[in-house]
N, C-alpha and C positions, 0 to 999 in steps of 0.2 A: 447292734442293739443288745444290751445286757438285759436279761429277762429273769423274772422271779415267778415261781408257781406257788400259789397259795390254795390250800384246801380249806373248805368251810369258809369261803371268802365273803359271803353275803351278809354276815352278822358278827357282832361281838369282836373278839380279838382278831379273827380272820379278816374282817373288813378293815380294821385299823392297820393290820400288817399291809394290806393291799394299798391303802391310802398313803401310808408312810413310805413304802417302797416306790410307789409311783411319784411321790413328791421328791424322792431322791433320784428320779430319772430312769428307773427300771421300767421296761415293758413288763406287763403283768399277764400271767395266764391264770384265769379265775376259775376255780373248781368248786362246785356245790350242786345240790340237787335241783334247786329251783331255777330253771332257765330264764324266766322272766326277770327275776331279781338279779341274776347274773348280768343280763343284757343292760338293765338299768344302771348297775354299778359300773359296767364297762364304759357306757356312754358318759357317765359322770366323771370318771377318771380321765378319759380322753379330753373332755372339756376343761377340766380343772388343771391338768398337768401336761397335756399335749403328748402323752405317751401312747405307745402301741399297746392294744389290749386284745386278748383272746378269751373266748368263752368256751368252757369245757364242762357241760352238764354231766354229773356223775353221782350216783349213789354209791358211796364207798363200802356199803354193806354187800354190794353185788360184785362178785369176782370179775365178771367181764368188764364192768365199769372201771374197776381198779386197773385192770390190764390196759384199758385205753389210756388212762392217765400215765401209767408206766411207759407205754409206747411213746407218749408225747415227751417224756423226760429223756428218752434215749435218741430223740431226733437230732442228728448231727448238724443238719442245716439250720436249725433254730434252737441252739443250746440254751439250757436253763442254768443260770449261775447260782440262784438261791432257791432252795426248796423249803417251804414252810408247811409242815404237817400239822395242821391246826384242827381239822374236822373232829368233832366229838359231841357227845350229848350225855345227859344224866337222866335217871328215872327216879321218881319220887318213892315208889314202893321199896320196901326192904326185900332182901333176897328171897325169903321164904314165901312171900306173897306176890312176887313179881311174875310177869310173863316170861317164860324161858326164851321166847323169840327176841324179846328186848335185851335180855342178858347176852344172848349170842351176838346180837347186833353191836353191842358195846365192844366185844372182842374183835368182831370183823372190822369195825371202823377204826378203833384206837390201837389195835395190836397188829392184826394181819395187814391192813392197808398201809400202816406206817412202815412195817417191815418190807413189804413188797416195793413201795415207792422209794424207800432208801436204797434197796438193792438195785433198782433201776437207775437211780440218779448218781449214786456215788462212783461207780466205775467210770462213767462218762466224765464226771468232774475230775477224777484222778488223772485220766488220760489228758485232759486239758491243763492240769496242774493248778486248778483254782476252783473254788466253789464253797458254798456254805449251806449247811442243813440245819434247820431249826425244828425240833420236835416239841410241840407244846405238851408238857406234862402238867403236874399240879402238886401242890403241897399235900393233897389228899394221898398221893403215893407214898408219903412218909409215915402215914398213919395206918390204923387197921380199920377196915370198913367193907364197902361193897365191891362188886365186880368193877365198878368205875375206879375205885382206889387201887385195886389190884392191877388193872390195865395201865394206870398212870405210873405205878411202881415199875412195871415192865418197861414203859417208855423211857423212864429215867435210866435204868440200868442198861437197857439196850443202847441208848445214846452214849453212855459212858464207854461201853465196849466198842461202839462204832468209832468214837473219837480216837481210841487206841489204835484201831486198824488204820485210821487215816493219818496218823502222826507222820509228819515229814512230807506229806503229799501235796501240801498247799491247800487242802480241803479241810474244813472244820465241821464239827457236829456239836450242837448245843441243845441241852434239854432246858426248856423254858418252864419254870415251876412257879406259876402265880398262886397267890392265895385268893381270897374272895375278891372278885373284880366286878365292877359295875358294867354288866353287859346284859344281853337278852337271855343268857344261859339259864338262869334260875327260873325266870318267868316262863320260858318255853317248857321247862320240866315241871312246872306248877309246884315249885318248892316254896315253902313259907320261910323266908329268910329274915323275918322281923326280929328274931332273937339275936342276930349278929350285930355287935356294937359298931358304931361308926368308925372307930379307930382301926378296925380289921379290914375295912374296904379299901381297895386300890382302884385307881383309874386305869382304863384300858390304854390310854395314851402313855402313861408311865411304864406300864408293863412292856408294851411294844417297843418303845424307844430304848429302854434298858436292854431288852433282849437283843435288838439289832446291834447295839453298841457292844454288848458282851460277845456276840458272835464275831464281830469284826476283830475283837481282841483275842479270839480263840478260846474264850472261856467255855468250859464244858457244861457247867451248871449256872443258869441265870435265875436269880431270885430277886424280885423287886420288893422293896419295902423293908425297913429295918426290923419291923415286927416279925416278918417271916424269916429273915436271916436269923434272928434270935430263936425262933421256933425250930428252925432246921437244926441249929446246934444242939438245942435241948433234946430233940427227938433222937439225935445220933447217940447221945450219951445216957439217956434214960434207959433203964432195963426194959426190955420188950414186954415182960409180964405187966409192968406198971402202965405202959402205953396202952396195952389191951384193956386193962381195967378202966382207965380213964375214958377210952372211947366207948366202951360198953356202957359206962355210966351216962355219957353224953347222949347216946342214942336210945337208951332204955325207955320204953313207953312211947317213943315217937313214931314208930312204924316206918322209919326211914333210915338209910345208911348215910354215913358221912360222905360228902362229896366236896 
């Protein structure tokens, strides 16, 4: 049985990754905080696709919970071929008015947990000579903004470095960098997204399918949507002082950081 482990699997991109991988015949190890939602999703995937499912409740802001997931990734009797580090969240408040516990949790979930789970999974994959790691980043990591943006920038650069370490091993690492995507993410963070034009929105289906195809091809950076491919090129060549001014103008008076 070929298996995939997905964090943040009960909603948004994580759920779509779980559905798409199950449709491709992967057994899925589902990781999220809400055990009831995990079990409901596991039952649905078994019914729809006839695949093996495992449920692993874990709050990735908690080090002991992260270690349990890491231990599952190193189980030689039930190897994981695909790791999708998707868990994450945003907060509405700007940095100066936010709760520091929320800011720390962003780092714990989207930096520390990603690093530790990759460190657990990659050596086992290298030993087997095959495997794929997908770390969900964001176009927010190309811009200047909140702790969320900084965490996503770390994910992208870390994944690029990991891909270099894995070169020639049969294992790939891909940073998935979506733009605005229609999921539960913004609603759960209570963000007002009414000002975002329709042409900037992506579907979760498109992001996930392109990410999985890019990872199969060994691409290190996966960007869905021509509008975001163009933005990525622009941000790479614009002077950073100009990027900072543009982002400061975008968020001034809004009380929130870019996400």
